[in-house]
N, C-alpha and C positions, 0 to 999 in steps of 0.2 A: 501643516498637517503631515503626519508620518505616513509613508507608504504602507500598504497592507501586504504583509509577508505570508498570508495564509496559503497562497497558491504554491509556494515553495515547499510547504509541508504536507501538501496534498497530492496524492498520486494514485490513479486508478481506483478511486473511491476510498482510499485509506487516508486518514488524517494523522500523519506522522508526528504532528505537533503535540498530540495527546500523550506520546511516549518519548519525547525528545530527551528527557532526563535519563531514561533507561539506556539510550545509546551512549550518553555521555559517561555513565558510571560503570561501563564494562571494560575489561581488559581483553583485547583481542590477541590471538584467536580465542573464540568462545564457542562452546557447544550449545545446542538447543536446550539440552538438559540443565546446563548452568544458568541460562537465561530463564528458564522456568523456575529453577530453585530460588533464584534471587528476586524475580519480578512476575511470577506466575499469576498473581491477582490483579495485576495492572490491566487495564482495558484499553484496547485500541478503538478509537472512534472510526466509524464508517459512514459515508454520506448516504448510502442506499440500503443500510441494514442497521440493526442494533449493534452497540459495541460488542466486541469479542475479547475475552480474557486471553492473555498471552498463553497461559496454561492450556486452554482449549485449542488455540491455534497451532501450538507445537506438539499437541498430543501424538505420541508415536514417532516424533522426529528424533528422540534420543540422542545419539552421538553425533548427529550432523554438526559439522563445524563451520564456523564463519570467520574468515581471516580479517575482516574489516567491518566498519559500519555500513559501508556500501553493500557488501554481501549479505549482511544481516537484513537490511532493508529489502533487498531483492528476495531473500528467503521468505520474509513476511508476505510480500506480494505474491509469491509462488504458492504459498500455503493458504492464502485467503479463499474462503468459500466463494463460489460463483456469484452469489447475491451481493457481494461487497462491490463488484465492479459496476453495477448498474445494469441498464438494459443490454442484454446479450445480443451480439450480432447487429447492433445499431450503428449506423453510419450516417453522417450528415451529407454524404455524397449521393448524387443521383445514380441510378443503376448504369449510366453511361460513363461513370467515373468522374464527372465534372462536379465541382462544388457548386452549391446554390448561387445563382447570380453570375455564373460563367456561361450562360447560354450562348449559342451561336448567333451572333447579331447579323449574319449575312442573310438570314431569311427574309 
């Protein structure tokens, strides 16, 4: 059975696998405007919200430049609306900073 690669293409509520071909087809450095011109209608899948079109995500970004695929991915994360990330200010840690199951056993 093949391993599931979906976690590698998922970060902060964004499913990068849905636009992997966009990254592969670009020549870097690239501006946000050029990404919109070439791929503006492509949609990025999100786990906690409806898909968002690249055109909508980069609206107003204009001449912002990305030197590499890694920079473009980070730019996408930076421009994502808050609802893409999931529950805001959620932590699986207790208020004392311990993870669940790390309780003090000396009690």
